[in-house]
N, CA, C and O atoms as a GROMACS GRO file, in nm:
protein
  540
    1UNK      N    1  14.012   9.910   7.559
    1UNK     CA    2  13.985   9.962   7.690
    1UNK      C    3  13.899  10.087   7.682
    1UNK      O    4  13.810  10.108   7.764
    2UNK      N    5  13.929  10.172   7.579
    2UNK     CA    6  13.852  10.295   7.562
    2UNK      C    7  13.705  10.266   7.536
    2UNK      O    8  13.618  10.336   7.589
    3UNK      N    9  13.674  10.167   7.457
    3UNK     CA   10  13.536  10.136   7.422
    3UNK      C   11  13.459  10.086   7.544
    3UNK      O   12  13.339  10.113   7.558
    4UNK      N   13  13.526  10.015   7.633
    4UNK     CA   14  13.459   9.970   7.754
    4UNK      C   15  13.427  10.087   7.846
    4UNK      O   16  13.320  10.092   7.906
    5UNK      N   17  13.519  10.180   7.857
    5UNK     CA   18  13.496  10.299   7.940
    5UNK      C   19  13.382  10.382   7.882
    5UNK      O   20  13.297  10.433   7.955
    6UNK      N   21  13.383  10.396   7.750
    6UNK     CA   22  13.276  10.472   7.684
    6UNK      C   23  13.142  10.402   7.703
    6UNK      O   24  13.041  10.468   7.726
    7UNK      N   25  13.140  10.272   7.693
    7UNK     CA   26  13.018  10.194   7.712
    7UNK      C   27  12.966  10.211   7.855
    7UNK      O   28  12.846  10.226   7.875
    8UNK      N   29  13.054  10.208   7.953
    8UNK     CA   30  13.014  10.227   8.093
    8UNK      C   31  12.958  10.367   8.114
    8UNK      O   32  12.858  10.384   8.182
    9UNK      N   33  13.022  10.465   8.056
    9UNK     CA   34  12.975  10.604   8.068
    9UNK      C   35  12.838  10.621   8.003
    9UNK      O   36  12.751  10.688   8.060
   10UNK      N   37  12.817  10.563   7.888
   10UNK     CA   38  12.687  10.571   7.820
   10UNK      C   39  12.580  10.500   7.902
   10UNK      O   40  12.466  10.547   7.912
   11UNK      N   41  12.616  10.386   7.960
   11UNK     CA   42  12.520  10.314   8.044
   11UNK      C   43  12.479  10.400   8.164
   11UNK      O   44  12.361  10.408   8.196
   12UNK      N   45  12.576  10.464   8.231
   12UNK     CA   46  12.546  10.552   8.345
   12UNK      C   47  12.456  10.669   8.304
   12UNK      O   48  12.365  10.707   8.377
   13UNK      N   49  12.482  10.724   8.188
   13UNK     CA   50  12.401  10.835   8.138
   13UNK      C   51  12.257  10.791   8.113
   13UNK      O   52  12.164  10.860   8.153
   14UNK      N   53  12.239  10.678   8.047
   14UNK     CA   54  12.105  10.625   8.020
   14UNK      C   55  12.034  10.589   8.151
   14UNK      O   56  11.916  10.618   8.167
   15UNK      N   57  12.106  10.528   8.244
   15UNK     CA   58  12.047  10.491   8.373
   15UNK      C   59  12.003  10.615   8.450
   15UNK      O   60  11.897  10.614   8.512
   16UNK      N   61  12.082  10.721   8.448
   16UNK     CA   62  12.048  10.846   8.516
   16UNK      C   63  11.922  10.907   8.455
   16UNK      O   64  11.835  10.954   8.528
   17UNK      N   65  11.913  10.908   8.324
   17UNK     CA   66  11.794  10.963   8.256
   17UNK      C   67  11.671  10.880   8.292
   17UNK      O   68  11.565  10.936   8.319
   18UNK      N   69  11.685  10.748   8.293
   18UNK     CA   70  11.571  10.661   8.326
   18UNK      C   71  11.524  10.683   8.469
   18UNK      O   72  11.404  10.689   8.496
   19UNK      N   73  11.618  10.694   8.562
   19UNK     CA   74  11.582  10.716   8.704
   19UNK      C   75  11.516  10.853   8.720
   19UNK      O   76  11.421  10.865   8.798
   20UNK      N   77  11.563  10.954   8.651
   20UNK     CA   78  11.502  11.088   8.659
   20UNK      C   79  11.359  11.086   8.606
   20UNK      O   80  11.269  11.146   8.665
   21UNK      N   81  11.339  11.016   8.495
   21UNK     CA   82  11.204  11.006   8.437
   21UNK      C   83  11.110  10.933   8.532
   21UNK      O   84  10.995  10.973   8.549
   22UNK      N   85  11.160  10.826   8.596
   22UNK     CA   86  11.076  10.752   8.690
   22UNK      C   87  11.042  10.838   8.812
   22UNK      O   88  10.931  10.828   8.864
   23UNK      N   89  11.133  10.920   8.858
   23UNK     CA   90  11.107  11.008   8.972
   23UNK      C   91  10.999  11.111   8.937
   23UNK      O   92  10.912  11.140   9.019
   24UNK      N   93  11.004  11.166   8.817
   24UNK     CA   94  10.902  11.261   8.774
   24UNK      C   95  10.765  11.195   8.763
   24UNK      O   96  10.665  11.253   8.804
   25UNK      N   97  10.762  11.074   8.709
   25UNK     CA   98  10.635  11.002   8.696
   25UNK      C   99  10.580  10.964   8.833
   25UNK      O  100  10.458  10.970   8.854
   26UNK      N  101  10.665  10.927   8.926
   26UNK     CA  102  10.620  10.890   9.061
   26UNK      C  103  10.556  11.009   9.130
   26UNK      O  104  10.457  10.992   9.202
   27UNK      N  105  10.609  11.128   9.109
   27UNK     CA  106  10.552  11.248   9.169
   27UNK      C  107  10.412  11.276   9.114
   27UNK      O  108  10.321  11.308   9.190
   28UNK      N  109  10.394  11.264   8.983
   28UNK     CA  110  10.262  11.290   8.925
   28UNK      C  111  10.163  11.181   8.962
   28UNK      O  112  10.045  11.210   8.983
   29UNK      N  113  10.207  11.056   8.971
   29UNK     CA  114  10.119  10.947   9.012
   29UNK      C  115  10.077  10.967   9.158
   29UNK      O  116   9.961  10.944   9.192
   30UNK      N  117  10.169  11.010   9.242
   30UNK     CA  118  10.138  11.036   9.383
   30UNK      C  119  10.035  11.148   9.396
   30UNK      O  120   9.943  11.139   9.477
   31UNK      N  121  10.050  11.253   9.316
   31UNK     CA  122   9.956  11.364   9.318
   31UNK      C  123   9.816  11.320   9.274
   31UNK      O  124   9.716  11.357   9.335
   32UNK      N  125   9.810  11.240   9.168
   32UNK     CA  126   9.682  11.189   9.119
   32UNK      C  127   9.618  11.096   9.222
   32UNK      O  128   9.497  11.098   9.241
   33UNK      N  129   9.699  11.018   9.287
   33UNK     CA  130   9.650  10.926   9.390
   33UNK      C  131   9.590  11.003   9.508
   33UNK      O  132   9.485  10.966   9.561
   34UNK      N  133   9.656  11.110   9.548
   34UNK     CA  134   9.603  11.194   9.658
   34UNK      C  135   9.471  11.259   9.620
   34UNK      O  136   9.381  11.267   9.703
   35UNK      N  137   9.459  11.305   9.497
   35UNK     CA  138   9.333  11.366   9.452
   35UNK      C  139   9.221  11.263   9.451
   35UNK      O  140   9.109  11.292   9.492
   36UNK      N  141   9.251  11.143   9.404
   36UNK     CA  142   9.150  11.036   9.402
   36UNK      C  143   9.108  10.998   9.543
   36UNK      O  144   8.990  10.976   9.568
   37UNK      N  145   9.202  10.990   9.634
   37UNK     CA  146   9.173  10.958   9.773
   37UNK      C  147   9.083  11.065   9.836
   37UNK      O  148   8.986  11.032   9.904
   38UNK      N  149   9.114  11.193   9.812
   38UNK     CA  150   9.033  11.302   9.864
   38UNK      C  151   8.892  11.300   9.807
   38UNK      O  152   8.794  11.324   9.878
   39UNK      N  153   8.880  11.270   9.678
   39UNK     CA  154   8.748  11.262   9.615
   39UNK      C  155   8.666  11.147   9.673
   39UNK      O  156   8.546  11.162   9.696
   40UNK      N  157   8.731  11.034   9.696
   40UNK     CA  158   8.660  10.919   9.755
   40UNK      C  159   8.614  10.951   9.897
   40UNK      O  160   8.504  10.913   9.936
   41UNK      N  161   8.697  11.019   9.972
   41UNK     CA  162   8.661  11.054  10.110
   41UNK      C  163   8.545  11.154  10.112
   41UNK      O  164   8.455  11.142  10.195
   42UNK      N  165   8.545  11.250  10.022
   42UNK     CA  166   8.436  11.346  10.013
   42UNK      C  167   8.306  11.276   9.971
   42UNK      O  168   8.200  11.306  10.026
   43UNK      N  169   8.313  11.183   9.877
   43UNK     CA  170   8.195  11.106   9.837
   43UNK      C  171   8.142  11.024   9.954
   43UNK      O  172   8.020  11.013   9.972
   44UNK      N  173   8.231  10.967  10.033
   44UNK     CA  174   8.193  10.891  10.152
   44UNK      C  175   8.119  10.981  10.251
   44UNK      O  176   8.018  10.941  10.308
   45UNK      N  177   8.169  11.102  10.272
   45UNK     CA  178   8.105  11.196  10.364
   45UNK      C  179   7.968  11.241  10.311
   45UNK      O  180   7.874  11.258  10.389
   46UNK      N  181   7.956  11.260  10.181
   46UNK     CA  182   7.827  11.299  10.123
   46UNK      C  183   7.724  11.187  10.138
   46UNK      O  184   7.607  11.213  10.164
   47UNK      N  185   7.768  11.063  10.120
   47UNK     CA  186   7.678  10.949  10.141
   47UNK      C  187   7.631  10.943  10.286
   47UNK      O  188   7.513  10.921  10.313
   48UNK      N  189   7.724  10.962  10.379
   48UNK     CA  190   7.689  10.964  10.521
   48UNK      C  191   7.589  11.077  10.550
   48UNK      O  192   7.492  11.056  10.623
   49UNK      N  193   7.612  11.195  10.495
   49UNK     CA  194   7.522  11.308  10.520
   49UNK      C  195   7.382  11.280  10.465
   49UNK      O  196   7.283  11.320  10.525
   50UNK      N  197   7.375  11.212  10.351
   50UNK     CA  198   7.246  11.177  10.293
   50UNK      C  199   7.171  11.078  10.382
   50UNK      O  200   7.051  11.092  10.405
   51UNK      N  201   7.243  10.977  10.431
   51UNK     CA  202   7.181  10.879  10.522
   51UNK      C  203   7.138  10.945  10.653
   51UNK      O  204   7.033  10.913  10.709
   52UNK      N  205   7.221  11.036  10.701
   52UNK     CA  206   7.188  11.109  10.825
   52UNK      C  207   7.063  11.194  10.807
   52UNK      O  208   6.975  11.195  10.893
   53UNK      N  209   7.055  11.265  10.697
   53UNK     CA  210   6.939  11.350  10.668
   53UNK      C  211   6.811  11.266  10.660
   53UNK      O  212   6.708  11.304  10.715
   54UNK      N  213   6.819  11.154  10.591
   54UNK     CA  214   6.704  11.065  10.578
   54UNK      C  215   6.661  11.011  10.715
   54UNK      O  216   6.542  11.005  10.745
   55UNK      N  217   6.757  10.973  10.797
   55UNK     CA  218   6.726  10.921  10.931
   55UNK      C  219   6.662  11.027  11.019
   55UNK      O  220   6.569  10.998  11.094
   56UNK      N  221   6.712  11.149  11.012
   56UNK     CA  222   6.654  11.259  11.091
   56UNK      C  223   6.510  11.286  11.047
   56UNK      O  224   6.422  11.302  11.131
   57UNK      N  225   6.487  11.289  10.918
   57UNK     CA  226   6.350  11.311  10.869
   57UNK      C  227   6.256  11.199  10.912
   57UNK      O  228   6.142  11.224  10.951
   58UNK      N  229   6.304  11.076  10.907
   58UNK     CA  230   6.223  10.962  10.950
   58UNK      C  231   6.190  10.973  11.099
   58UNK      O  232   6.075  10.955  11.139
   59UNK      N  233   6.292  11.002  11.180
   59UNK     CA  234   6.269  11.012  11.324
   59UNK      C  235   6.178  11.128  11.362
   59UNK      O  236   6.108  11.122  11.463
   60UNK      N  237   6.178  11.233  11.282
   60UNK     CA  238   6.096  11.350  11.315
   60UNK      C  239   5.947  11.318  11.313
   60UNK      O  240   5.868  11.391  11.374
   61UNK      N  241   5.906  11.212  11.244
   61UNK     CA  242   5.764  11.175  11.240
   61UNK      C  243   5.732  11.052  11.325
   61UNK      O  244   5.616  11.013  11.337
   62UNK      N  245   5.836  10.991  11.383
   62UNK     CA  246   5.813  10.874  11.467
   62UNK      C  247   5.788  10.915  11.613
   62UNK      O  248   5.807  11.031  11.649
   63UNK      N  249   5.747  10.819  11.694
   63UNK     CA  250   5.712  10.848  11.834
   63UNK      C  251   5.837  10.856  11.922
   63UNK      O  252   5.945  10.813  11.884
   64UNK      N  253   5.818  10.912  12.039
   64UNK     CA  254   5.924  10.927  12.137
   64UNK      C  255   5.984  10.790  12.172
   64UNK      O  256   5.912  10.692  12.188
   65UNK      N  257   6.116  10.786  12.182
   65UNK     CA  258   6.185  10.661  12.213
   65UNK      C  259   6.234  10.586  12.089
   65UNK      O  260   6.311  10.491  12.101
   66UNK      N  261   6.189  10.627  11.972
   66UNK     CA  262   6.234  10.562  11.849
   66UNK      C  263   6.384  10.590  11.830
   66UNK      O  264   6.434  10.696  11.868
   67UNK      N  265   6.453  10.493  11.772
   67UNK     CA  266   6.599  10.503  11.761
   67UNK      C  267   6.645  10.454  11.625
   67UNK      O  268   6.597  10.352  11.576
   68UNK      N  269   6.739  10.526  11.566
   68UNK     CA  270   6.803  10.486  11.440
   68UNK      C  271   6.954  10.502  11.456
   68UNK      O  272   7.001  10.588  11.530
   69UNK      N  273   7.028  10.419  11.385
   69UNK     CA  274   7.173  10.426  11.390
   69UNK      C  275   7.226  10.446  11.248
   69UNK      O  276   7.187  10.376  11.155
   70UNK      N  277   7.314  10.543  11.234
   70UNK     CA  278   7.377  10.571  11.104
   70UNK      C  279   7.526  10.542  11.120
   70UNK      O  280   7.593  10.599  11.206
   71UNK      N  281   7.576  10.455  11.035
   71UNK     CA  282   7.717  10.412  11.044
   71UNK      C  283   7.802  10.487  10.942
   71UNK      O  284   7.758  10.513  10.830
   72UNK      N  285   7.923  10.522  10.983
   72UNK     CA  286   8.017  10.582  10.889
   72UNK      C  287   8.155  10.522  10.912
   72UNK      O  288   8.188  10.477  11.022
   73UNK      N  289   8.234  10.521  10.807
   73UNK     CA  290   8.371  10.469  10.815
   73UNK      C  291   8.466  10.564  10.743
   73UNK      O  292   8.511  10.537  10.631
   74UNK      N  293   8.496  10.677  10.808
   74UNK     CA  294   8.587  10.772  10.742
   74UNK      C  295   8.729  10.717  10.732
   74UNK      O  296   8.777  10.647  10.821
   75UNK      N  297   8.795  10.751  10.623
   75UNK     CA  298   8.933  10.712  10.603
   75UNK      C  299   9.027  10.812  10.670
   75UNK      O  300   9.140  10.779  10.707
   76UNK      N  301   8.978  10.934  10.686
   76UNK     CA  302   9.053  11.039  10.755
   76UNK      C  303   8.968  11.085  10.874
   76UNK      O  304   8.866  11.023  10.906
   77UNK      N  305   9.009  11.191  10.936
   77UNK     CA  306   8.935  11.244  11.051
   77UNK      C  307   8.824  11.337  11.003
   77UNK      O  308   8.847  11.426  10.921
   78UNK      N  309   8.703  11.316  11.056
   78UNK     CA  310   8.590  11.404  11.028
   78UNK      C  311   8.553  11.477  11.157
   78UNK      O  312   8.569  11.424  11.267
   79UNK      N  313   8.503  11.599  11.142
   79UNK     CA  314   8.452  11.675  11.256
   79UNK      C  315   8.305  11.703  11.234
   79UNK      O  316   8.264  11.748  11.127
   80UNK      N  317   8.224  11.675  11.337
   80UNK     CA  318   8.081  11.703  11.332
   80UNK      C  319   8.051  11.817  11.428
   80UNK      O  320   8.090  11.812  11.544
   81UNK      N  321   7.983  11.919  11.380
   81UNK     CA  322   7.937  12.030  11.463
   81UNK      C  323   7.785  12.026  11.464
   81UNK      O  324   7.722  12.025  11.359
   82UNK      N  325   7.728  12.024  11.584
   82UNK     CA  326   7.583  12.013  11.596
   82UNK      C  327   7.527  12.144  11.649
   82UNK      O  328   7.565  12.190  11.757
   83UNK      N  329   7.436  12.202  11.573
   83UNK     CA  330   7.364  12.321  11.616
   83UNK      C  331   7.219  12.280  11.637
   83UNK      O  332   7.185  12.162  11.623
   84UNK      N  333   7.134  12.374  11.670
   84UNK     CA  334   6.997  12.340  11.705
   84UNK      C  335   6.923  12.266  11.595
   84UNK      O  336   6.854  12.168  11.622
   85UNK      N  337   6.935  12.310  11.471
   85UNK     CA  338   6.865  12.243  11.362
   85UNK      C  339   6.957  12.218  11.241
   85UNK      O  340   6.912  12.220  11.126
   86UNK      N  341   7.086  12.194  11.270
   86UNK     CA  342   7.180  12.174  11.161
   86UNK      C  343   7.303  12.097  11.212
   86UNK      O  344   7.349  12.117  11.324
   87UNK      N  345   7.353  12.010  11.126
   87UNK     CA  346   7.479  11.938  11.152
   87UNK      C  347   7.574  11.972  11.038
   87UNK      O  348   7.536  11.967  10.921
   88UNK      N  349   7.697  12.005  11.073
   88UNK     CA  350   7.798  12.029  10.972
   88UNK      C  351   7.905  11.922  10.983
   88UNK      O  352   7.956  11.895  11.092
   89UNK      N  353   7.939  11.861  10.870
   89UNK     CA  354   8.041  11.758  10.864
   89UNK      C  355   8.161  11.819  10.791
   89UNK      O  356   8.152  11.856  10.674
   90UNK      N  357   8.273  11.828  10.862
   90UNK     CA  358   8.396  11.885  10.803
   90UNK      C  359   8.491  11.773  10.766
   90UNK      O  360   8.531  11.692  10.849
   91UNK      N  361   8.526  11.771  10.638
   91UNK     CA  362   8.621  11.673  10.585
   91UNK      C  363   8.730  11.752  10.515
   91UNK      O  364   8.707  11.811  10.410
   92UNK      N  365   8.848  11.753  10.574
   92UNK     CA  366   8.960  11.834  10.524
   92UNK      C  367   8.913  11.978  10.506
   92UNK      O  368   8.880  12.043  10.605
   93UNK      N  369   8.910  12.029  10.385
   93UNK     CA  370   8.869  12.169  10.364
   93UNK      C  371   8.727  12.181  10.308
   93UNK      O  372   8.691  12.286  10.255
   94UNK      N  373   8.647  12.076  10.320
   94UNK     CA  374   8.508  12.078  10.275
   94UNK      C  375   8.413  12.070  10.395
   94UNK      O  376   8.442  12.004  10.494
   95UNK      N  377   8.301  12.139  10.384
   95UNK     CA  378   8.198  12.134  10.488
   95UNK      C  379   8.066  12.095  10.421
   95UNK      O  380   8.023  12.156  10.323
   96UNK      N  381   8.001  11.992  10.477
   96UNK     CA  382   7.873  11.944  10.426
   96UNK      C  383   7.770  11.971  10.534
   96UNK      O  384   7.788  11.930  10.649
   97UNK      N  385   7.661  12.038  10.499
   97UNK     CA  386   7.556  12.072  10.597
   97UNK      C  387   7.436  11.981  10.582
   97UNK      O  388   7.395  11.946  10.471
   98UNK      N  389   7.380  11.944  10.696
   98UNK     CA  390   7.258  11.864  10.700
   98UNK      C  391   7.157  11.942  10.784
   98UNK      O  392   7.177  11.961  10.904
   99UNK      N  393   7.048  11.987  10.721
   99UNK     CA  394   6.944  12.061  10.793
   99UNK      C  395   6.843  11.964  10.852
   99UNK      O  396   6.819  11.856  10.796
  100UNK      N  397   6.785  12.003  10.965
  100UNK     CA  398   6.690  11.917  11.033
  100UNK      C  399   6.556  11.988  11.050
  100UNK      O  400   6.553  12.108  11.079
  101UNK      N  401   6.444  11.916  11.032
  101UNK     CA  402   6.313  11.976  11.053
  101UNK      C  403   6.275  11.982  11.202
  101UNK      O  404   6.169  12.033  11.238
  102UNK      N  405   6.362  11.929  11.288
  102UNK     CA  406   6.335  11.921  11.431
  102UNK      C  407   6.464  11.955  11.506
  102UNK      O  408   6.574  11.939  11.453
  103UNK      N  409   6.450  12.002  11.630
  103UNK     CA  410   6.567  12.038  11.710
  103UNK      C  411   6.657  11.918  11.736
  103UNK      O  412   6.610  11.806  11.754
  104UNK      N  413   6.786  11.945  11.736
  104UNK     CA  414   6.886  11.843  11.762
  104UNK      C  415   6.963  11.880  11.890
  104UNK      O  416   6.986  11.998  11.916
  105UNK      N  417   7.002  11.781  11.967
  105UNK     CA  418   7.091  11.810  12.078
  105UNK      C  419   7.181  11.691  12.106
  105UNK      O  420   7.149  11.577  12.073
  106UNK      N  421   7.295  11.721  12.167
  106UNK     CA  422   7.393  11.618  12.203
  106UNK      C  423   7.468  11.667  12.326
  106UNK      O  424   7.465  11.785  12.360
  107UNK      N  425   7.535  11.574  12.393
  107UNK     CA  426   7.612  11.612  12.511
  107UNK      C  427   7.724  11.708  12.475
  107UNK      O  428   7.762  11.792  12.556
  108UNK      N  429   7.776  11.696  12.356
  108UNK     CA  430   7.881  11.784  12.307
  108UNK      C  431   7.836  11.842  12.174
  108UNK      O  432   7.768  11.775  12.097
  109UNK      N  433   7.874  11.966  12.148
  109UNK     CA  434   7.836  12.027  12.021
  109UNK      C  435   7.933  11.990  11.908
  109UNK      O  436   7.902  12.010  11.791
  110UNK      N  437   8.049  11.937  11.944
  110UNK     CA  438   8.150  11.902  11.845
  110UNK      C  439   8.202  11.761  11.872
  110UNK      O  440   8.234  11.725  11.985
  111UNK      N  441   8.208  11.681  11.765
  111UNK     CA  442   8.258  11.545  11.772
  111UNK      C  443   8.369  11.528  11.669
  111UNK      O  444   8.365  11.590  11.562
  112UNK      N  445   8.465  11.445  11.700
  112UNK     CA  446   8.566  11.404  11.603
  112UNK      C  447   8.547  11.256  11.578
  112UNK      O  448   8.540  11.176  11.672
  113UNK      N  449   8.539  11.220  11.451
  113UNK     CA  450   8.516  11.080  11.414
  113UNK      C  451   8.641  11.027  11.346
  113UNK      O  452   8.693  11.086  11.252
  114UNK      N  453   8.689  10.913  11.395
  114UNK     CA  454   8.802  10.842  11.335
  114UNK      C  455   8.764  10.695  11.325
  114UNK      O  456   8.727  10.634  11.426
  115UNK      N  457   8.771  10.638  11.208
  115UNK     CA  458   8.740  10.496  11.192
  115UNK      C  459   8.591  10.468  11.198
  115UNK      O  460   8.509  10.560  11.198
  116UNK      N  461   8.557  10.340  11.203
  116UNK     CA  462   8.416  10.299  11.203
  116UNK      C  463   8.344  10.352  11.327
  116UNK      O  464   8.384  10.324  11.440
  117UNK      N  465   8.239  10.429  11.304
  117UNK     CA  466   8.164  10.493  11.412
  117UNK      C  467   8.016  10.488  11.380
  117UNK      O  468   7.976  10.497  11.264
  118UNK      N  469   7.935  10.473  11.484
  118UNK     CA  470   7.790  10.478  11.468
  118UNK      C  471   7.738  10.605  11.534
  118UNK      O  472   7.774  10.636  11.648
  119UNK      N  473   7.654  10.676  11.463
  119UNK     CA  474   7.586  10.791  11.518
  119UNK      C  475   7.446  10.744  11.556
  119UNK      O  476   7.367  10.704  11.471
  120UNK      N  477   7.418  10.748  11.686
  120UNK     CA  478   7.290  10.700  11.738
  120UNK      C  479   7.196  10.818  11.750
  120UNK      O  480   7.228  10.919  11.813
  121UNK      N  481   7.078  10.806  11.690
  121UNK     CA  482   6.976  10.911  11.695
  121UNK      C  483   6.855  10.856  11.771
  121UNK      O  484   6.801  10.751  11.736
  122UNK      N  485   6.814  10.928  11.874
  122UNK     CA  486   6.700  10.885  11.954
  122UNK      C  487   6.598  10.999  11.957
  122UNK      O  488   6.632  11.113  11.987
  123UNK      N  489   6.474  10.966  11.927
  123UNK     CA  490   6.366  11.065  11.928
  123UNK      C  491   6.326  11.092  12.071
  123UNK      O  492   6.287  11.001  12.144
  124UNK      N  493   6.336  11.219  12.110
  124UNK     CA  494   6.291  11.265  12.242
  124UNK      C  495   6.158  11.337  12.222
  124UNK      O  496   6.100  11.329  12.114
  125UNK      N  497   6.110  11.407  12.323
  125UNK     CA  498   5.979  11.474  12.313
  125UNK      C  499   5.966  11.563  12.191
  125UNK      O  500   5.883  11.537  12.104
  126UNK      N  501   6.048  11.667  12.184
  126UNK     CA  502   6.037  11.759  12.070
  126UNK      C  503   6.171  11.774  11.999
  126UNK      O  504   6.197  11.877  11.936
  127UNK      N  505   6.255  11.674  12.011
  127UNK     CA  506   6.388  11.685  11.952
  127UNK      C  507   6.446  11.546  11.924
  127UNK      O  508   6.384  11.444  11.952
  128UNK      N  509   6.566  11.548  11.870
  128UNK     CA  510   6.641  11.425  11.845
  128UNK      C  511   6.774  11.436  11.918
  128UNK      O  512   6.847  11.534  11.901
  129UNK      N  513   6.806  11.335  11.998
  129UNK     CA  514   6.932  11.332  12.070
  129UNK      C  515   7.033  11.252  11.988
  129UNK      O  516   7.001  11.144  11.939
  130UNK      N  517   7.154  11.305  11.974
  130UNK     CA  518   7.259  11.240  11.899
  130UNK      C  519   7.373  11.199  11.993
  130UNK      O  520   7.409  11.273  12.084
  131UNK      N  521   7.428  11.080  11.969
  131UNK     CA  522   7.545  11.037  12.043
  131UNK      C  523   7.628  10.945  11.955
  131UNK      O  524   7.577  10.883  11.862
  132UNK      N  525   7.755  10.936  11.984
  132UNK     CA  526   7.845  10.850  11.907
  132UNK      C  527   7.874  10.722  11.984
  132UNK      O  528   7.881  10.722  12.106
  133UNK      N  529   7.889  10.614  11.910
  133UNK     CA  530   7.932  10.490  11.970
  133UNK      C  531   8.016  10.414  11.868
  133UNK      O  532   8.003  10.436  11.748
  134UNK      N  533   8.101  10.326  11.917
  134UNK     CA  534   8.179  10.243  11.826
  134UNK      C  535   8.089  10.134  11.768
  134UNK      O  536   8.001  10.083  11.836
  135UNK      N  537   8.112  10.098  11.646
  135UNK     CA  538   8.031   9.995  11.581
  135UNK      C  539   8.096   9.859  11.594
  135UNK      O  540   8.043   9.760  11.546
   0.00000   0.00000   0.00000
């Protein structure tokens, strides 16, 4: 009877150690996963900013009425701030700036983007008008 009790106690001890080790590993895996997710989201925002910059430069030399659409699919919430010749894209604690060779304007100076969104750029007389639409 004693050996069975000792065996049960040893099993509980080993099981407790194994569960503790798994809990520690789960915490580090979760932390690494969050860092990878944040890095992927920042790379996504940088790609969007590059496409946006290219589209603005293209529209700056095209005629009035020309239109381009830049699509983005953020995994988290992004904030766009539009100034006269600059757009800032805020992703968590990072800010990416896009400078423009021509004046920019929009109905709102600040936009929040969630999910698949299209940024519509239309060449006006001496500026580019920006607006958001669902894709």
